[in-house]
C-alpha positions in Angstrom: 89.4 33.2 185.7 88.8 30.2 183.4 85.4 28.5 182.9 84.9 24.7 182.8 81.7 23.0 181.9 81.3 19.4 183.2 78.6 16.7 182.9 78.8 14.6 186.1 77.1 11.4 187.2 74.8 11.8 190.2 77.0 9.5 192.3 80.1 11.7 191.6 78.2 15.0 191.9 77.9 15.0 195.7 81.6 14.3 196.1 82.7 16.8 193.5 80.6 19.5 195.0 82.0 18.8 198.5 85.5 19.1 197.0 84.8 22.3 195.1 83.2 24.0 198.1 86.5 23.7 199.9 87.8 26.6 197.8 87.2 30.2 198.6 84.8 32.3 196.5 87.8 34.3 195.2 89.4 31.0 194.0 86.3 29.3 192.5 82.8 30.3 191.7 80.2 27.6 191.1 77.7 28.5 188.4 74.5 26.4 188.6 73.0 25.7 185.1 69.3 25.3 185.8 66.6 25.5 183.1 66.3 29.2 183.3 70.0 29.7 182.9 70.1 27.5 179.8 67.1 29.2 178.3 68.6 32.7 178.8 71.9 31.5 177.4 70.1 30.2 174.3 68.2 33.5 173.8 71.4 35.5 174.1 73.1 33.2 171.6 70.3 33.7 169.1 70.5 37.5 169.6 74.3 37.4 169.1 73.9 35.4 165.9 71.4 38.0 164.6 73.8 40.8 165.4 76.7 39.0 163.7 74.5 38.2 160.6 73.3 41.8 160.4 69.7 40.9 160.8 69.2 42.4 164.3 67.0 45.4 164.7 68.3 48.3 166.7 66.6 51.4 168.1 68.2 54.6 169.4 67.8 56.0 172.9 65.1 58.5 172.1 63.0 55.7 170.5 63.7 53.5 173.5 62.5 56.2 175.8 59.4 56.7 173.8 58.6 53.0 173.8 59.2 52.7 177.5 57.0 55.7 178.3 54.2 54.1 176.2 54.5 50.8 178.0 54.5 52.5 181.4 51.4 54.5 180.5 49.6 51.4 179.3 50.2 49.6 182.5 49.4 52.5 184.8 45.9 52.8 183.4 
């Protein structure tokens, strides 16, 4: 599937959505870009940039398990 991003005038939006909803879910998927979506997308882009630049910090699975256990114990108390 291809992805298209459009900026649409409010008058056109209703008509465009009517048209797009005529397609089946297998043919077309509408992805709503609300504030949360945009925020998460920006966070992920920043993380990807850190990985590509080599400035990202990684931990191994045993350390992740240890950190999660610590967080769980803290919130159970």
